[in-house]
N, C-alpha and C positions, 0 to 999 in steps of 0.2 A: 420908199427910202425915207421920206419925210416922217412917216408914222413910226418907222422903226427908231428913228432918232428921238422922237418924242417919247416913245416907250422907254428907251434907254435912259433918258434924262429924268423921267418921272419915277422910274423904278425905286430909287432910294426912299421916295416920299411915301410909298405904300408900306414901308417898314416903320413909319413914324408911330403908329399906334402901339407897336411892339416896343420900340425904343423909349416911348414915353413912360413905360413901366420900369425902366432901368433905374437903379439907384445911382446917385451922383457922388463921386469922390470929393466934391466941393461942398457937400451937405454940411452945415454947421454942426450937426449932431454926430458926425463921423469923427471919432476920437483917434482912431488908428487904422491904417490900411496898408498891409504888406501884400503887394501883388505877387511877390516871390519870383519875379522874372529876372532879377539881376542882383549881384552883390558888388558893391564898390569897396574892394579890399575886404575888410571885416565888417562893413556897414550894410545894413538892410534899410533902405529908404522908406520912410513913412510917406505915402502919397496923399494923406489927408492934409488939411490946412494946419494941423497942430505940430507937425514935424517931430513926432515922437520916434525918431530913428532908433533902430535896434543895433546892438553890437554883438557880433558872433563871438562866442567863447567855446573853445573845444572844436569838435568835429562836426561841422555843418557845411554842406556844399550845395551847389545847384544841380538839379537833375533835369534832364530833357523830357522826363515822363510826367510832367505836371498835368493837373486837370485842365488848366488853361496855359498853354506855353510851358514855362518851366515851373519848378517847385523847389522848396527847401527840403533837402535830404538830411535826416538825422540818423545817426548810427549809434544811439544809446550812449553817446559820449560827448554831446555838445548841446548848446542851448543858445537862445538869442535873448539878450537883456535890453529891454526898453525902459524908459523912465516911468516913474510912478504915474498912474492915471487915476484921478479921483473917481471912484465908483461907489463910495460909501453912502449909505442911506438914500439911494435913489434907484430909479429904474434904469436898466441897461440891457444890451444884447451883445453877445459875442458869437460870431459866426466864423467857420473855417471849413475847408475841405481837408480831409485826412485820408491817407492810404497806409494803414498800420501793418506792421509785420506780425504783431502779436507774439513776438519772441523776445527773450531777454527778461528784464525785470517784470514781475507780475503786475506792478502798478506804474503806469507811464503817463506823466502829465503833458497835456498839449498846451494849456494856458494856466498860469498861476500868478498870484500876487500875495505876499505874506507880510503882514504887520507883526503879529505874534501868533504862535500856534495855540490858539484858544478859540472857543466857539464864536463863529461869525467874524473872526478877524484874520482868517487865512483862506483865501480863495484858491481852490485847487480843482481844476477841471481835467479829469484823467480818463484813460482807457485801460481796462484790465485785459489780461491775456485771453480771457474767455469772451472778449468782445463787449463786455458791459461798459457803458459810458456813465461817468459820475459827475454830477454838478455839486461839488463839495465846498462847504463852508466850515470845515473842521468840526466833526461831531454833529453836523446839521446838514445832511447830504440827501441828494435825490438821485436815484439810480435808474438807468434805462438798460435792463438786462439784455445781454447778447445782441446789442444794437448794431455792431459793425463786424465786418469779416476781414480776415487777413488777405492782403494783396488786392483789396477792392476799395475804390474811392467811395467815400461817404461824406455827405455834408452834415456837419453838426452845428446846431444852433442852441446856445444856452441863453435862456430868456427869463427876465425877471421884471415884474411890474409891482412896485411898492404900493400903489393906490389900490389895485385889485387884490393885493396880498396873495399873489400867485407866482410860482416859478415853474418853468417847463424845460424839457429837452425835446427838440425837434431833430429828426433824422431825415435827410433828403426831403425837407419841406413838410414833413408830417409830424404832428405832435404825438410823442410816445408816452410821456409821463408828465404828471403835474402834481404839485402839493403846495401847502401854505407854510412849509418848513416845520421842522421839529422844535425849533427855538426861534421862530419868526423867520422872515425871508430877507431882512435887511442885511446887506454886507456892511461891516463896520470898520474895515481896515483903513487906516489913514496914512499909511506909508508902505514902502516896499516896491522894488522893481517889478515891472510887468514882464514876466518871463514867457517865452514861447519854447516849448520842447522840454521843460523840466519844472520841478517844484523848488526852485532856488537852491539854497544850501542843503536842502533835504535830499536832493537828487531826483529819483524817479524819472530818469531821462527817457525821452520818446525814441522809438525805433521805427522809422518809416518816413513818409512824405507828408508835407504840410503845404497847402496852397491857399491863397485868397483869404488872409486873416483880416477880420473886421471887428472893431469894437465900436459900438453905437451908444450914444448918450440918451437912449430911449428904448422902450419896449417896442420892437418893430411889430407892425401889423402882419397878419399871415400873408398878405399880398407882398409885403416888403421882404418877408423871410424868403419867399420863393424867388424874388428878384435878387436877393443876396447870394443866391447860388450861382449867378452869372458874374462875369467880370464887371466891375463898376465903370460907369461911363465917365469920360474925362471932362465932359462939359454938359450942361443942360441941353435937352433937345430943342431945336428951334421951333417956333410957333407954327401951327398948322396953316395960318393964313398966308405963309410964304408960298405954299403950294398953289394957292389961287393966283398969286401975283405972277409966278413963273408960268402957269398955264395961260394966263392972259397974254404974256409976252410971246409965247410960242404961237398962239393963235394969230397974233398980230403979224 
């Protein structure tokens, strides 16, 4: 009985190596995190430290069929408007889970931010009805052909590193495409709401489910990209030496 109790008490600590790889919602580089598990009226709470809460406009509701718990359900008639988040002239990563219908408008934006519609000043990350995923900077775009399927969850990561002069699209943790941009890779927009599910006033509204939206103030490592596919941890993992202390107490 004693050894069963010890095993029960120690079991969570055998998970520490796995949990240590989890990304933390308190990370200073996390600019926005919508877990998509609740709506407070028309408000989507940003769980990062930056409080970039989003406001629902049009038809957006919660679905119980999320990748993790619930998800935001868009019916090509709604969007979420969050404040402007400075992404200009620096590295960043945007990650999210999508379950697209691939019906309705041919071009449907999942994330966007528009200063003006000119080269490198309008960020529009979209999905086409043929499943192609675009990392768009207005006339300076990177496409991942037929990367997602209708009615299937896919994790999309839009990745940009200004020092390496590279941008990439990852699907389900795997890099599909990369380039140095047709007109450079730096995003130059200095204003504009951060939109989830549309391209602002231009439309191109999304039809499907979106979950676990993350915007990072750095180019994530491939290890972190894979970790971003999970729910973010609420707090840092406790140090491993705590295991030794508890084991000593149990022996005593």
